[in-house]
MDAnalysis code that builds the backbone (N, CA, C; Angstrom):
import MDAnalysis as mda
import numpy as np

u = mda.Universe.empty(759, n_residues=253, atom_resindex=np.repeat(np.arange(253), 3), trajectory=True)
u.add_TopologyAttr("name", ["N", "CA", "C"] * 253)
u.add_TopologyAttr("resid", np.arange(1, 254))
u.add_TopologyAttr("resname", ["MET", "GLN", "LEU", "ASP", "ARG", "GLN", "ALA", "PHE", "ILE", "LEU", "VAL", "THR", "GLY", "SER", "ALA", "GLY", "ARG", "ILE", "GLY", "GLN", "ALA", "ALA", "VAL", "SER", "ALA", "LEU", "VAL", "ALA", "ALA", "GLY", "TRP", "ARG", "VAL", "ARG", "GLY", "PHE", "ASP", "ARG", "LEU", "PRO", "SER", "PRO", "GLY", "THR", "PRO", "ASP", "PHE", "VAL", "THR", "GLY", "ASP", "LEU", "ALA", "HIS", "THR", "GLU", "THR", "VAL", "ARG", "GLN", "ALA", "ALA", "ALA", "GLY", "ALA", "THR", "GLY", "VAL", "ILE", "HIS", "LEU", "GLY", "GLY", "VAL", "PRO", "ASP", "ASP", "GLU", "ASP", "PHE", "LEU", "THR", "ARG", "LEU", "LEU", "PRO", "ASN", "ASN", "VAL", "ILE", "GLY", "SER", "TYR", "ASN", "VAL", "LEU", "GLU", "ALA", "ALA", "ARG", "LEU", "GLY", "GLY", "ALA", "LYS", "ARG", "VAL", "LEU", "VAL", "ALA", "SER", "SER", "GLY", "GLN", "VAL", "ASN", "TRP", "TRP", "GLN", "GLN", "LEU", "GLU", "GLY", "PRO", "HIS", "PRO", "VAL", "ARG", "PRO", "GLN", "ASP", "ALA", "TYR", "THR", "PRO", "ARG", "GLU", "TRP", "TYR", "SER", "VAL", "GLY", "LYS", "ILE", "PHE", "LEU", "GLU", "THR", "ALA", "GLY", "MET", "THR", "TYR", "ALA", "ARG", "ASN", "TYR", "ASP", "LEU", "THR", "VAL", "LEU", "ALA", "ILE", "ARG", "LEU", "GLY", "TRP", "CYS", "PRO", "ARG", "THR", "PRO", "GLU", "HIS", "LEU", "ALA", "GLU", "LEU", "GLU", "ALA", "THR", "PRO", "ARG", "GLY", "HIS", "ASP", "THR", "TYR", "LEU", "SER", "PRO", "ALA", "ASP", "ALA", "GLY", "ARG", "PHE", "PHE", "ALA", "ARG", "ALA", "MET", "ALA", "ALA", "GLU", "LEU", "ASP", "PRO", "GLY", "PHE", "HIS", "ALA", "LEU", "TYR", "VAL", "ALA", "SER", "ARG", "PRO", "VAL", "ARG", "HIS", "ARG", "ILE", "PHE", "ASP", "LEU", "GLU", "PRO", "THR", "TRP", "ARG", "LEU", "LEU", "GLY", "TRP", "GLU", "PRO", "ALA", "ASP", "GLN", "TRP", "PRO", "GLN", "GLY", "ALA", "ALA", "VAL", "GLY", "ILE", "THR", "GLU"])
u.atoms.positions = np.array([
    [0.838, -1.197, 0.000],
    [0.000, 0.000, 0.000],
    [0.878, 1.255, 0.000],
    [0.546, 2.199, -0.855],
    [1.239, 3.472, -0.883],
    [0.386, 4.541, -0.211],
    [1.047, 5.571, 0.300],
    [0.352, 6.618, 1.039],
    [-0.196, 7.687, 0.097],
    [-1.247, 8.351, 0.551],
    [-1.891, 9.428, -0.191],
    [-1.034, 10.687, -0.113],
    [-0.482, 11.119, -1.239],
    [0.378, 12.297, -1.249],
    [-0.407, 13.604, -1.171],
    [-1.731, 13.529, -1.236],
    [-2.520, 14.738, -1.046],
    [-2.672, 15.081, 0.431],
    [-2.478, 14.087, 1.286],
    [-2.519, 14.324, 2.735],
    [-1.123, 14.734, 3.199],
    [-0.929, 14.840, 4.507],
    [0.349, 15.316, 5.025],
    [0.980, 14.285, 5.952],
    [2.287, 14.460, 6.168],
    [3.047, 13.664, 7.118],
    [3.275, 14.513, 8.370],
    [2.927, 13.981, 9.532],
    [3.223, 14.645, 10.795],
    [4.573, 14.161, 11.303],
    [5.454, 15.104, 11.628],
    [6.771, 14.778, 12.189],
    [6.854, 15.378, 13.574],
    [6.863, 14.532, 14.606],
    [7.086, 15.046, 15.961],
    [8.588, 15.169, 16.205],
    [8.951, 16.096, 17.086],
    [10.375, 16.362, 17.273],
    [10.997, 17.030, 16.065],
    [10.180, 17.796, 15.343],
    [10.602, 18.347, 14.051],
    [11.644, 19.447, 14.161],
    [11.845, 20.011, 15.351],
    [12.865, 21.042, 15.518],
    [14.222, 20.456, 15.885],
    [14.282, 19.151, 16.152],
    [15.538, 18.495, 16.488],
    [16.400, 18.244, 15.266],
    [17.590, 17.709, 15.498],
    [18.523, 17.542, 14.382],
    [18.023, 16.519, 13.365],
    [17.603, 15.359, 13.823],
    [17.069, 14.375, 12.888],
    [15.704, 14.818, 12.385],
    [14.925, 15.480, 13.241],
    [13.625, 15.986, 12.809],
    [13.747, 16.961, 11.657],
    [14.701, 17.888, 11.741],
    [14.899, 18.837, 10.651],
    [15.344, 18.128, 9.378],
    [16.191, 17.100, 9.526],
    [16.636, 16.345, 8.355],
    [15.469, 15.618, 7.703],
    [14.577, 15.043, 8.539],
    [13.409, 14.344, 8.002],
    [12.484, 15.303, 7.284],
    [12.206, 16.454, 7.900],
    [11.322, 17.449, 7.283],
    [11.890, 17.903, 5.944],
    [13.178, 18.219, 5.919],
    [13.808, 18.706, 4.695],
    [13.729, 17.678, 3.574],
    [14.021, 16.413, 3.886],
    [14.004, 15.380, 2.856],
    [12.589, 15.097, 2.361],
    [11.627, 15.109, 3.269],
    [10.248, 14.873, 2.869],
    [9.722, 15.994, 1.969],
    [10.011, 17.236, 2.346],
    [9.578, 18.375, 1.530],
    [10.226, 18.309, 0.147],
    [11.522, 17.980, 0.107],
    [12.218, 17.873, -1.176],
    [11.627, 16.771, -2.046],
    [11.056, 15.733, -1.408],
    [10.450, 14.632, -2.153],
    [8.997, 14.908, -2.537],
    [8.490, 16.091, -2.179],
    [7.160, 16.480, -2.602],
    [6.046, 16.234, -1.606],
    [6.389, 15.875, -0.373],
    [5.368, 15.650, 0.648],
    [4.961, 16.950, 1.319],
    [3.706, 17.034, 1.721],
    [3.273, 18.056, 2.666],
    [3.660, 17.579, 4.054],
    [4.216, 18.480, 4.854],
    [4.719, 18.102, 6.171],
    [4.174, 19.057, 7.224],
    [3.740, 18.497, 8.334],
    [3.388, 19.289, 9.515],
    [4.353, 18.921, 10.635],
    [4.989, 19.919, 11.208],
    [5.888, 19.679, 12.317],
    [5.176, 19.772, 13.653],
    [5.749, 19.124, 14.650],
    [5.240, 19.203, 16.021],
    [6.435, 19.211, 16.953],
    [6.538, 20.277, 17.750],
    [7.650, 20.382, 18.690],
    [7.332, 21.491, 19.672],
    [8.165, 21.604, 20.688],
    [8.006, 22.710, 21.633],
    [8.509, 24.019, 21.051],
    [9.279, 23.921, 19.967],
    [9.835, 25.091, 19.292],
    [9.311, 25.141, 17.863],
    [9.303, 26.310, 17.242],
    [8.936, 26.376, 15.823],
    [9.837, 25.473, 14.992],
    [9.282, 24.902, 13.939],
    [9.982, 23.899, 13.141],
    [10.499, 24.491, 11.843],
    [11.817, 24.569, 11.658],
    [12.355, 25.061, 10.399],
    [11.980, 24.139, 9.244],
    [11.786, 24.707, 8.061],
    [11.589, 23.905, 6.862],
    [10.153, 23.683, 6.458],
    [9.193, 24.018, 7.334],
    [7.792, 23.866, 6.965],
    [6.983, 24.977, 7.623],
    [6.105, 25.626, 6.844],
    [5.264, 26.672, 7.447],
    [4.128, 26.103, 8.286],
    [3.899, 24.785, 8.170],
    [2.809, 24.141, 8.898],
    [3.395, 23.415, 10.101],
    [3.261, 23.989, 11.260],
    [3.761, 23.320, 12.455],
    [2.885, 23.674, 13.646],
    [2.894, 22.769, 14.609],
    [2.161, 22.942, 15.853],
    [3.179, 22.956, 16.988],
    [3.136, 23.977, 17.811],
    [3.988, 23.993, 18.994],
    [3.195, 23.414, 20.148],
    [3.764, 22.436, 20.808],
    [3.041, 21.784, 21.883],
    [3.894, 20.765, 22.598],
    [3.277, 20.110, 23.558],
    [3.929, 19.140, 24.432],
    [3.351, 17.763, 24.138],
    [4.203, 16.765, 24.020],
    [3.736, 15.416, 23.726],
    [2.820, 14.860, 24.806],
    [2.941, 15.366, 26.025],
    [2.102, 14.870, 27.116],
    [0.696, 15.455, 27.091],
    [0.443, 16.452, 26.225],
    [-0.876, 17.075, 26.124],
    [-1.688, 16.340, 25.056],
    [-2.574, 15.486, 25.507],
    [-3.285, 14.563, 24.623],
    [-4.016, 15.273, 23.499],
    [-4.800, 16.278, 23.812],
    [-5.639, 16.913, 22.798],
    [-4.809, 17.648, 21.755],
    [-3.712, 18.268, 22.177],
    [-2.856, 18.977, 21.221],
    [-2.260, 18.001, 20.214],
    [-1.800, 16.850, 20.709],
    [-1.234, 15.844, 19.814],
    [-2.297, 15.312, 18.858],
    [-3.490, 15.066, 19.359],
    [-4.555, 14.532, 18.499],
    [-4.972, 15.533, 17.430],
    [-5.034, 16.792, 17.790],
    [-5.372, 17.807, 16.796],
    [-4.300, 17.887, 15.716],
    [-3.031, 17.768, 16.117],
    [-1.945, 17.847, 15.144],
    [-1.963, 16.676, 14.174],
    [-2.380, 15.493, 14.647],
    [-2.335, 14.286, 13.819],
    [-3.593, 14.080, 12.990],
    [-4.648, 14.823, 13.261],
    [-5.915, 14.599, 12.561],
    [-5.745, 14.810, 11.056],
    [-6.023, 13.789, 10.275],
    [-5.925, 13.877, 8.824],
    [-4.582, 13.497, 8.243],
    [-3.597, 13.169, 9.080],
    [-2.282, 12.779, 8.570],
    [-2.358, 11.393, 7.937],
    [-1.681, 11.216, 6.805],
    [-1.590, 9.894, 6.197],
    [-0.477, 9.071, 6.807],
    [0.519, 9.759, 7.366],
    [1.636, 9.079, 8.017],
    [2.171, 9.919, 9.157],
    [2.797, 9.261, 10.125],
    [3.371, 9.935, 11.288],
    [4.795, 9.432, 11.484],
    [5.718, 10.362, 11.692],
    [7.091, 10.037, 12.071],
    [7.296, 10.583, 13.472],
    [7.421, 9.679, 14.437],
    [7.515, 10.086, 15.842],
    [8.977, 10.102, 16.280],
    [9.548, 11.320, 16.276],
    [10.934, 11.525, 16.692],
    [11.032, 12.288, 18.010],
    [9.903, 12.779, 18.520],
    [9.932, 13.630, 19.700],
    [10.202, 12.846, 20.969],
    [10.603, 13.597, 22.007],
    [10.867, 12.995, 23.310],
    [12.232, 13.370, 23.838],
    [12.510, 12.953, 25.058],
    [13.823, 13.170, 25.672],
    [14.819, 12.236, 24.981],
    [15.960, 12.751, 24.466],
    [16.809, 11.943, 23.601],
    [17.846, 11.069, 24.285],
    [17.862, 11.019, 25.615],
    [18.831, 10.155, 26.298],
    [18.402, 9.999, 27.743],
    [19.213, 9.321, 28.544],
    [18.835, 9.042, 29.919],
    [18.747, 10.307, 30.762],
    [17.583, 10.485, 31.400],
    [17.358, 11.524, 32.387],
    [16.457, 10.940, 33.462],
    [16.009, 11.754, 34.392],
    [15.162, 11.255, 35.465],
    [13.893, 10.627, 34.883],
    [13.569, 9.420, 35.336],
    [12.453, 8.699, 34.735],
    [11.116, 9.347, 35.056],
    [10.832, 9.630, 36.319],
    [9.500, 10.084, 36.704],
    [9.170, 11.474, 36.176],
    [10.154, 12.377, 36.187],
    [9.866, 13.758, 35.802],
    [10.123, 14.048, 34.331],
    [10.969, 13.273, 33.666],
    [11.331, 13.567, 32.281],
    [10.951, 12.451, 31.302],
    [11.383, 11.227, 31.575],
    [11.143, 10.151, 30.617],
    [9.693, 9.684, 30.608],
    [9.084, 9.580, 31.766],
    [7.706, 9.096, 31.814],
    [6.745, 10.011, 31.054],
    [6.707, 11.322, 31.345],
    [5.740, 12.160, 30.610],
    [6.058, 12.312, 29.132],
    [7.316, 12.404, 28.777],
    [7.680, 12.687, 27.387],
    [7.801, 11.437, 26.525],
    [8.446, 10.396, 27.047],
    [8.763, 9.233, 26.222],
    [7.763, 8.098, 26.350],
    [7.067, 8.016, 27.480],
    [6.094, 6.939, 27.656],
    [4.678, 7.459, 27.389],
    [4.236, 8.430, 28.163],
    [2.916, 9.013, 27.927],
    [2.870, 9.673, 26.550],
    [3.935, 10.366, 26.184],
    [3.990, 11.004, 24.868],
    [3.876, 10.002, 23.739],
    [4.523, 8.848, 23.868],
    [4.435, 7.824, 22.829],
    [3.026, 7.256, 22.729],
    [2.400, 7.029, 23.875],
    [1.000, 6.589, 23.861],
    [0.132, 7.618, 23.137],
    [0.314, 8.890, 23.467],
    [-0.490, 9.937, 22.828],
    [-0.305, 9.953, 21.321],
    [0.922, 9.791, 20.857],
    [1.183, 9.828, 19.416],
    [0.561, 8.630, 18.711],
    [0.718, 7.442, 19.271],
    [0.134, 6.260, 18.642],
    [-1.391, 6.339, 18.606],
    [-2.000, 6.795, 19.697],
    [-3.447, 6.945, 19.720],
    [-3.900, 8.021, 18.737],
    [-3.158, 9.117, 18.683],
    [-3.511, 10.198, 17.764],
    [-3.397, 9.737, 16.320],
    [-2.365, 8.945, 16.013],
    [-2.208, 8.422, 14.655],
    [-3.386, 7.525, 14.288],
    [-3.776, 6.657, 15.208],
    [-4.906, 5.761, 14.951],
    [-6.203, 6.538, 14.762],
    [-6.488, 7.438, 15.682],
    [-7.737, 8.188, 15.619],
    [-7.766, 9.153, 14.442],
    [-6.593, 9.653, 14.045],
    [-6.528, 10.621, 12.959],
    [-6.519, 10.013, 11.580],
    [-6.476, 8.677, 11.492],
    [-6.564, 8.016, 10.197],
    [-5.245, 7.723, 9.515],
    [-4.122, 7.836, 10.223],
    [-2.823, 7.541, 9.613],
    [-2.738, 6.065, 9.230],
    [-2.078, 5.791, 8.127],
    [-1.897, 4.427, 7.653],
    [-0.501, 3.886, 7.966],
    [0.446, 4.790, 8.198],
    [1.826, 4.362, 8.439],
    [2.422, 5.194, 9.559],
    [3.078, 4.525, 10.499],
    [3.692, 5.207, 11.634],
    [5.121, 4.721, 11.779],
    [6.051, 5.655, 11.781],
    [7.456, 5.356, 12.027],
    [7.816, 5.906, 13.402],
    [8.267, 5.037, 14.301],
    [8.609, 5.469, 15.656],
    [10.110, 5.347, 15.856],
    [10.696, 6.377, 16.437],
    [12.143, 6.415, 16.628],
    [12.520, 5.626, 17.865],
    [13.074, 4.450, 17.632],
    [13.678, 3.673, 18.704],
    [15.171, 4.004, 18.734],
    [15.971, 3.133, 19.283],
    [17.384, 3.432, 19.467],
    [18.201, 2.152, 19.458],
    [19.433, 2.266, 18.989],
    [20.369, 1.150, 19.112],
    [20.631, 0.770, 20.552],
    [20.259, 1.643, 21.501],
    [20.488, 1.344, 22.913],
    [19.598, 0.220, 23.427],
    [18.570, -0.189, 22.675],
    [17.777, -1.341, 23.126],
    [18.622, -2.615, 23.086],
    [19.727, -2.597, 22.358],
    [20.687, -3.703, 22.347],
    [22.075, -3.210, 22.757],
    [22.105, -2.420, 23.806],
    [23.344, -1.765, 24.240],
    [24.456, -2.765, 24.550],
    [24.157, -3.772, 25.344],
    [25.227, -4.678, 25.784],
    [25.686, -5.578, 24.651],
    [24.811, -5.901, 23.739],
    [25.255, -6.665, 22.579],
    [26.117, -5.807, 21.667],
    [25.821, -4.512, 21.584],
    [26.709, -3.610, 20.840],
    [28.125, -3.696, 21.370],
    [28.260, -3.669, 22.711],
    [29.578, -3.655, 23.335],
    [30.262, -5.013, 23.313],
    [29.486, -6.070, 23.523],
    [30.086, -7.380, 23.779],
    [29.917, -8.375, 22.639],
    [29.049, -8.064, 21.665],
    [28.776, -8.993, 20.587],
    [27.738, -10.025, 20.989],
    [27.382, -10.906, 20.063],
    [27.923, -11.034, 18.703],
    [27.405, -9.944, 17.764],
    [28.194, -9.666, 16.725],
    [27.856, -8.687, 15.709],
    [27.681, -9.391, 14.358],
    [26.862, -8.813, 13.490],
    [26.075, -7.599, 13.707],
    [24.843, -7.876, 14.567],
    [24.370, -6.824, 15.241],
    [23.147, -6.933, 16.016],
    [21.973, -6.962, 15.042],
    [21.122, -7.968, 15.167],
    [19.992, -8.136, 14.250],
    [18.704, -7.647, 14.914],
    [17.736, -7.199, 14.124],
    [16.483, -6.721, 14.716],
    [15.789, -7.763, 15.588],
    [15.946, -9.038, 15.281],
    [15.250, -10.082, 16.032],
    [16.004, -10.534, 17.272],
    [17.201, -10.006, 17.528],
    [17.959, -10.404, 18.713],
    [17.269, -9.919, 19.986],
    [17.463, -10.650, 21.079],
    [16.839, -10.295, 22.351],
    [17.333, -8.931, 22.833],
    [16.441, -8.192, 23.477],
    [16.799, -6.881, 24.011],
    [17.882, -6.999, 25.082],
    [18.830, -6.052, 25.054],
    [19.817, -5.903, 26.132],
    [19.926, -4.408, 26.440],
    [18.875, -3.820, 27.066],
    [18.817, -2.360, 27.227],
    [19.861, -1.824, 28.187],
    [20.180, -0.544, 27.974],
    [21.182, 0.131, 28.790],
    [20.590, 0.613, 30.106],
    [19.611, 1.536, 30.040],
    [18.986, 2.086, 31.241],
    [17.533, 2.428, 30.908],
    [16.926, 3.339, 31.698],
    [15.494, 3.621, 31.564],
    [15.125, 4.234, 30.225],
    [16.026, 4.993, 29.615],
    [15.739, 5.541, 28.282],
    [15.453, 4.414, 27.294],
    [16.325, 3.407, 27.258],
    [16.131, 2.314, 26.309],
    [14.987, 1.401, 26.723],
    [14.691, 1.305, 28.024],
    [13.496, 0.574, 28.443],
    [12.244, 1.259, 27.874],
    [12.240, 2.600, 27.888],
    [11.135, 3.331, 27.280],
    [11.020, 3.079, 25.787],
    [12.156, 2.900, 25.115],
    [12.119, 2.598, 23.685],
    [11.562, 1.196, 23.427],
    [11.841, 0.269, 24.329],
    [11.258, -1.063, 24.207],
    [9.742, -0.982, 24.374],
    [9.283, -0.153, 25.325],
    [7.844, 0.097, 25.452],
    [7.273, 0.611, 24.141],
    [7.950, 1.570, 23.520],
    [7.473, 2.154, 22.270],
    [7.412, 1.110, 21.164],
    [8.456, 0.275, 21.050],
    [8.460, -0.756, 20.014],
    [7.310, -1.745, 20.209],
    [7.130, -2.237, 21.419],
    [6.098, -3.240, 21.645],
    [4.701, -2.634, 21.525],
    [4.561, -1.365, 21.910],
    [3.285, -0.688, 21.682],
    [3.012, -0.558, 20.188],
    [4.043, -0.223, 19.409],
    [3.881, -0.136, 17.959],
    [3.485, -1.467, 17.349],
    [4.064, -2.550, 17.852],
    [3.693, -3.884, 17.387],
    [2.214, -4.158, 17.653],
    [1.747, -3.747, 18.835],
    [0.346, -3.939, 19.200],
    [-0.581, -3.163, 18.273],
    [-0.223, -1.901, 17.992],
    [-1.055, -1.078, 17.115],
    [-1.085, -1.632, 15.702],
    [0.033, -2.130, 15.216],
    [0.070, -2.698, 13.870],
    [-0.884, -3.885, 13.763],
    [-0.866, -4.723, 14.768],
    [-1.694, -5.942, 14.739],
    [-3.171, -5.627, 14.975],
    [-3.452, -4.778, 15.955],
    [-4.843, -4.531, 16.341],
    [-5.597, -3.620, 15.377],
    [-4.871, -2.716, 14.701],
    [-5.536, -1.694, 13.901],
    [-5.129, -1.706, 12.429],
    [-4.448, -2.768, 12.001],
    [-4.114, -2.936, 10.587],
    [-3.274, -1.779, 10.059],
    [-2.310, -1.335, 10.864],
    [-1.408, -0.260, 10.478],
    [-0.058, -0.819, 10.031],
    [0.688, -0.009, 9.304],
    [2.092, -0.287, 9.040],
    [2.906, 0.499, 10.067],
    [3.634, -0.197, 10.910],
    [4.435, 0.452, 11.956],
    [5.877, -0.020, 11.822],
    [6.790, 0.930, 11.693],
    [8.221, 0.643, 11.642],
    [8.884, 1.226, 12.876],
    [9.556, 0.381, 13.646],
    [10.350, 0.839, 14.789],
    [11.776, 1.026, 14.297],
    [12.221, 2.272, 14.247],
    [13.503, 2.611, 13.630],
    [14.563, 2.759, 14.710],
    [15.468, 1.804, 14.772],
    [16.556, 1.839, 15.755],
    [17.694, 2.685, 15.192],
    [17.649, 3.956, 15.546],
    [18.557, 4.939, 14.969],
    [19.967, 4.809, 15.527],
    [20.932, 5.042, 14.647],
    [22.318, 5.103, 15.079],
    [22.611, 6.406, 15.811],
    [23.870, 6.672, 16.024],
    [24.358, 7.774, 16.867],
    [24.502, 9.034, 16.014],
    [23.594, 9.974, 16.192],
    [23.640, 11.254, 15.478],
    [23.892, 12.355, 16.500],
    [25.076, 12.951, 16.516],
    [25.404, 13.928, 17.567],
    [24.564, 15.191, 17.465],
    [24.217, 15.753, 18.646],
    [23.339, 16.923, 18.700],
    [24.043, 18.180, 19.189],
    [25.121, 18.037, 19.946],
    [25.820, 19.163, 20.561],
    [27.321, 18.999, 20.360],
    [28.109, 20.053, 20.584],
    [29.561, 19.888, 20.502],
    [30.095, 18.810, 21.444],
    [29.515, 18.720, 22.647],
    [29.961, 17.713, 23.616],
    [29.631, 16.300, 23.116],
    [28.445, 16.158, 22.559],
    [28.019, 14.874, 22.010],
    [28.901, 14.470, 20.838],
    [29.262, 15.458, 19.999],
    [30.143, 15.210, 18.855],
    [31.529, 14.764, 19.313],
    [32.059, 15.433, 20.349],
    [33.382, 15.084, 20.869],
    [33.377, 13.677, 21.470],
    [32.279, 13.323, 22.140],
    [32.168, 11.984, 22.716],
    [32.176, 10.926, 21.613],
    [31.420, 11.168, 20.565],
    [31.393, 10.216, 19.456],
    [32.770, 10.087, 18.812],
    [33.427, 11.216, 18.602],
    [34.743, 11.202, 17.955],
    [35.754, 10.399, 18.754],
    [35.627, 10.429, 20.091],
    [36.576, 9.735, 20.961],
    [36.220, 8.274, 21.185],
    [35.101, 7.823, 20.657],
    [34.624, 6.461, 20.896],
    [34.672, 5.681, 19.600],
    [35.658, 4.771, 19.424],
    [35.749, 4.041, 18.151],
    [34.456, 3.344, 17.751],
    [33.706, 2.795, 18.715],
    [32.443, 2.154, 18.390],
    [31.465, 3.131, 17.757],
    [31.572, 4.419, 18.159],
    [30.690, 5.431, 17.596],
    [30.888, 5.621, 16.107],
    [32.107, 5.414, 15.619],
    [32.378, 5.570, 14.193],
    [31.649, 4.497, 13.377],
    [31.345, 3.376, 14.023],
    [30.666, 2.281, 13.338],
    [29.162, 2.266, 13.587],
    [28.680, 3.130, 14.479],
    [27.235, 3.224, 14.734],
    [26.704, 4.609, 14.386],
    [27.528, 5.440, 13.784],
    [27.165, 6.812, 13.428],
    [26.035, 6.834, 12.395],
    [25.146, 7.821, 12.553],
    [24.091, 8.088, 11.568],
    [24.165, 9.549, 11.173],
    [24.415, 9.823, 9.903],
    [24.469, 11.211, 9.443],
    [23.054, 11.749, 9.277],
    [22.863, 13.060, 9.481],
    [21.536, 13.634, 9.235],
    [21.048, 13.396, 7.810],
    [21.947, 13.461, 6.845],
    [21.528, 13.261, 5.448],
    [21.033, 11.844, 5.220],
    [21.738, 10.851, 5.763],
    [21.273, 9.470, 5.632],
    [19.929, 9.292, 6.329],
    [19.757, 9.931, 7.496],
    [18.483, 9.842, 8.204],
    [17.355, 10.433, 7.360],
    [17.592, 11.598, 6.779],
    [16.576, 12.227, 5.951],
    [16.204, 11.366, 4.764],
    [17.209, 10.816, 4.098],
    [16.940, 9.956, 2.942],
    [16.152, 8.719, 3.358],
    [16.474, 8.194, 4.542],
    [15.740, 7.023, 5.016],
    [14.266, 7.342, 5.205],
    [13.944, 8.421, 5.904],
    [12.535, 8.714, 6.193],
    [11.750, 8.998, 4.916],
    [12.375, 9.675, 3.958],
    [11.687, 9.911, 2.685],
    [11.409, 8.593, 1.973],
    [12.374, 7.683, 2.001],
    [12.188, 6.394, 1.345],
    [11.129, 5.566, 2.065],
    [11.146, 5.579, 3.397],
    [10.203, 4.776, 4.171],
    [8.767, 5.231, 3.964],
    [8.560, 6.514, 3.709],
    [7.212, 6.997, 3.453],
    [6.777, 6.747, 2.005],
    [7.716, 6.664, 1.086],
    [7.369, 6.460, -0.325],
    [7.178, 4.992, -0.681],
    [7.758, 4.092, 0.108],
    [7.740, 2.662, -0.233],
    [6.328, 2.086, -0.174],
    [6.086, 1.097, -0.984],
    [4.824, 0.368, -0.939],
    [4.966, -0.756, 0.083],
    [4.199, -0.675, 1.160],
    [4.323, -1.621, 2.267],
    [2.958, -2.137, 2.687],
    [2.911, -3.405, 3.026],
    [1.693, -3.972, 3.585],
    [1.592, -3.620, 5.065],
    [0.387, -3.672, 5.638],
    [0.262, -3.483, 7.083],
    [1.090, -4.524, 7.838],
    [1.604, -4.129, 8.987],
    [2.415, -5.029, 9.796],
    [3.478, -4.256, 10.545],
    [4.246, -4.964, 11.347],
    [5.273, -4.348, 12.186],
    [6.652, -4.828, 11.765],
    [7.608, -3.891, 11.735],
    [9.005, -4.227, 11.453],
    [9.911, -3.369, 12.332],
    [10.913, -3.982, 12.932],
    [11.994, -3.251, 13.602],
    [13.190, -3.238, 12.652],
    [13.786, -2.051, 12.472],
    [14.872, -1.892, 11.515],
    [15.986, -1.044, 12.110],
    [17.227, -1.414, 11.814],
    [18.361, -0.566, 12.170],
    [18.639, 0.414, 11.028],
    [18.997, 1.645, 11.405],
    [19.344, 2.679, 10.432],
    [20.612, 3.368, 10.904],
    [21.665, 3.263, 10.133],
    [22.948, 3.878, 10.465],
    [23.703, 4.127, 9.170],
    [24.719, 4.980, 9.247],
    [25.585, 5.207, 8.095],
    [26.575, 4.046, 7.956],
    [27.383, 4.082, 6.906],
    [28.318, 2.986, 6.643],
    [29.381, 2.920, 7.740],
    [29.668, 1.749, 8.270],
    [30.683, 1.642, 9.325],
    [32.083, 1.910, 8.783],
    [32.951, 2.360, 9.659],
    [34.341, 2.629, 9.275],
    [35.173, 1.350, 9.317],
    [35.009, 0.569, 10.394],
    [35.840, -0.627, 10.556],
    [35.043, -1.920, 10.673],
    [33.919, -1.856, 11.379],
    [33.270, -3.096, 11.804],
    [31.762, -2.919, 11.732],
    [31.056, -3.879, 11.176],
    [29.608, -3.797, 11.026],
    [28.942, -4.231, 12.334],
    [28.423, -3.249, 13.086],
    [27.779, -3.537, 14.364],
    [26.291, -3.775, 14.185],
    [25.610, -2.984, 13.341],
    [24.175, -3.126, 13.113],
    [23.922, -3.849, 11.793],
    [22.944, -4.738, 11.789],
    [22.558, -5.450, 10.580],
    [21.567, -4.592, 9.793],
    [22.015, -4.035, 8.676],
    [21.176, -3.192, 7.833],
    [20.518, -3.964, 6.692],
    [20.806, -5.252, 6.576],
    [20.246, -6.033, 5.475],
    [18.716, -6.042, 5.489],
    [18.057, -6.217, 6.659],
    [16.584, -6.174, 6.631],
    [16.030, -4.834, 6.169],
    [16.735, -3.749, 6.462],
    [16.303, -2.428, 6.014],
    [16.352, -2.348, 4.487],
    [17.414, -2.883, 3.916],
    [17.526, -2.904, 2.457],
    [16.450, -3.784, 1.830],
    [16.226, -4.956, 2.403],
    [15.236, -5.875, 1.822],
    [13.837, -5.282, 1.848],
    [13.482, -4.600, 2.925],
    [12.128, -4.074, 3.052],
    [11.919, -2.801, 2.247],
    [12.917, -1.914, 2.267],
    [12.719, -0.571, 1.730],
    [13.604, -0.227, 0.537],
    [14.633, -1.021, 0.294],
    [15.559, -0.658, -0.768],
    [16.442, 0.528, -0.404],
    [16.640, 0.748, 0.903],
    [17.469, 1.869, 1.369],
    [18.800, 1.353, 1.864],
    [19.848, 2.076, 1.531],
    [21.159, 1.823, 2.112],
    [21.868, 3.151, 2.326],
    [22.773, 3.234, 3.305],
    [23.408, 4.509, 3.622],
    [24.392, 4.942, 2.547],
    [24.550, 6.267, 2.442],
    [25.521, 6.835, 1.506],
    [26.736, 7.401, 2.230],
    [26.552, 7.804, 3.483],
    [27.600, 8.504, 4.224],
    [28.365, 7.566, 5.146],
    [29.486, 8.098, 5.652],
    [30.337, 7.394, 6.606],
    [30.943, 8.437, 7.535],
    [31.120, 8.062, 8.807],
    [31.760, 8.989, 9.739],
    [33.064, 9.517, 9.144],
    [33.309, 10.859, 9.208],
    [32.549, 11.907, 9.904],
    [31.687, 12.781, 8.967],
    [31.290, 12.264, 7.804],
    [30.525, 13.071, 6.851],
    [29.261, 13.629, 7.506],
    [29.116, 14.945, 7.476],
    [27.935, 15.603, 7.968],
    [27.814, 15.710, 9.472],
    [28.792, 15.180, 10.212],
    [28.646, 15.101, 11.665],
    [28.593, 16.467, 12.323],
    [29.368, 17.422, 11.812],
    [29.448, 18.726, 12.455],
    [28.526, 19.771, 11.832],
    [27.855, 19.424, 10.756],
    [27.016, 20.397, 10.047],
    [25.851, 20.835, 10.951],
    [25.755, 22.134, 11.166],
    [24.652, 22.675, 11.945],
    [24.831, 22.638, 13.440],
    [25.925, 22.042, 13.934],
    [26.182, 22.017, 15.382],
    [26.946, 23.283, 15.745],
    [26.392, 24.055, 16.652],
    [27.029, 25.298, 17.072],
    [27.290, 25.269, 18.562],
    [28.227, 26.100, 18.980],
    [28.560, 26.209, 20.402],
    [27.382, 26.774, 21.192],
])
């Protein structure tokens, strides 16, 4: 099934680094895009400023969307009760419910390579989508909640849901320096351009209803940690970039 290009794609977290890359690539591919974030969203005049924990705001933003890309939320480990629970757990529930009620046919949810953190470090490699979870901390536990909730929605409501286990895309100078100093980061890096190309391809592909977990990362420098073969088989997407291409673009002090 292909999506209706007369409708729009809702991108949550659209003001973030990967969110901006997704919006830019989708617009360039001819999609109408609506952003959703706490800040105004560059690249699209249609955006809603709001909080993922506010149910009605999220539902209003998603009403009429043909597809949803859920990138919003706290991007790493923070306090669970005050930060991760409202934004990453309740917020994910709100987005999935809003997508269902608003008539979306395809939902892409941003998971993380951290759901297999210990296998990343200890092997065996490459980490495959079907491998058992080895989460790092509460952030990745929340991503497991999001993946399994997406699986439930795909089965119960005849949706196409892709859980996208994103590689390491630095957001700040400190984050960039950490990645540069970590050899494993060079093999799990995801460039913004590769991310944008992925989301545009995932929305354009003809897909049947169902659930898929997929790894998305740029080309490794030394060692293949994530298995990208299922991503290629399902979508025909493969990365073009390799660390450090694009890593510092747009990162300011």
